[in-house]
N, C-alpha and C positions, 0 to 999 in steps of 0.2 A: 251482459251481451247472447246468452241464451235465450232470456227470455223476447231479445224481439227478433232472434232470428226462427223459434217455433213457427211463430203465426206468420212469418212469412214460408218455411217450408210446407204448411198445411196448405195454405193457399195456392201452392205450386200444385199438392198433389191432386187438391181438387180441382185445379183448372185440368190435371193431364187427364182427369176420371169424364172431363166432355158434360161438366153440370150434377157431378158425382155419379153414385154409382161404386161398384165393389172395382179396382184398378186388376186386381188377381182372377176376377170371377173374367171378366172383359178377356185377360191376356191368355186365359181359358177358352174363351169362346174365339178368340183370332187363332189358337194354334190349331183349334178342331178346325174350324172352315181351313186354316191350309192345310191341314191333315186330310178333310176330304175333298178338298184341289185335286191334290197328289196324287189321292190313289183312285178317281175319276181321271185321271191322267195317264195312272199306267192302267188302267181298264182299259183306254180307248187304244194304248197304242199294243197292248197285247192281244184286243178283237182284231187291228187292223193288221198287226204281223199275222194270226192266225189264218184272217183271210185273204192274203195275199197272192197264195197261192191259189186261189179261187178261180182268178181273172185267167188261169191257164186256158187250152185247150180242152183239158180234162185229165183224169188223171194217169200217170205218167205209167210205164209198163212196170217199173219199180215199183210204183202205190199199186198197181192192180194185182200183181202176185202176192200182194196182202189183204186185198180187202176182203176175200171171204173168210181165214183167219180175224181178222178183228171185228168184221163183223159177229160172229157167231161167238166170239167172247163178249165183246160189249152185251150182245141179246142174253146169253148166262150168266151175265154180271148183275144184270139190273131184275132176271128172275131170282138169281141165289137171295133169301133171307134166315131168317131166325128169330127165334124168340126173345135172345137176349145180344147183345152190343159181341160179344164174343159167337155166339154161334152165328151170327152176319156176321162176321167179320170174316170166320174160319170158311163159311159157303161161299163168299165172294172171293175170296183169295182162290179158293180150288179153283171158280172157274178164269180167275184172272192167269193163274200160271197155267192151265191147262191148253188159253189162248197164248203165251209165251211160247210154250213147248210147240205147239204148232206154227207159231212164225217163224219159228226155229228149224224147224224140219222142212219149210219153205228154203229156209237159207240154205242146209243141208244140199237141196235138193238142188237148187238150182246156181248156189256162185258155186266161183272156183278161186275163189279170194282163199290160202289155207289159214288167216287170221281170222275170218270171218268163219269160217267154219270150224275151225278148234274154238271160239265165242259160242256158235251156235250148239255143239256139240257138248261144252258145260253146262249151258240153259240145261238144255234137255235134261241131264244127268241131275242137277240141282233140284232143279223145278222138278221133276220125278218125282224124287225124294220128299220133297216140301209135301208134296199132292196126297204122298202117304201117309205121311206122318197127320197133316190137316186132317184126313180122312178117319184116322185110327184116335184122334182126338174126342175126346168127350166130357162133358160139362164135370168138374168139380162138385157143384153143388145146384139147390134147382133155381129155377129164375127165382127174381122178387119181384109179388105180383104189386 
């Protein structure tokens, strides 16, 4: 009985493969295609959501309050660099933290909400301390070539 069932099972497997080929390889290709399609959909949805606000008449007063500090932070982060990943990370994070402090200062200047002011003050204190730590950091070894 087993000998008779084996050829039938083999024929079933070969038929499932659409004329041969490795069913595992095909399953991997199918999964990869499905994952790629899902990633493409997610990317498109994310881009659509991020661009949804661009249809307005322009930036809101709240957005305008932070425009200068955001632009300066992005400019400084783009210009920051280092010979190693460690050095580049520290340089870019200093610029990022300085941007956070600048935005927190805008909130402290313009917000009347006590909770927002508390959070902004906390950002100023923590980020200023971290900026000092990063500026004091020195590489522990010479960069590899």
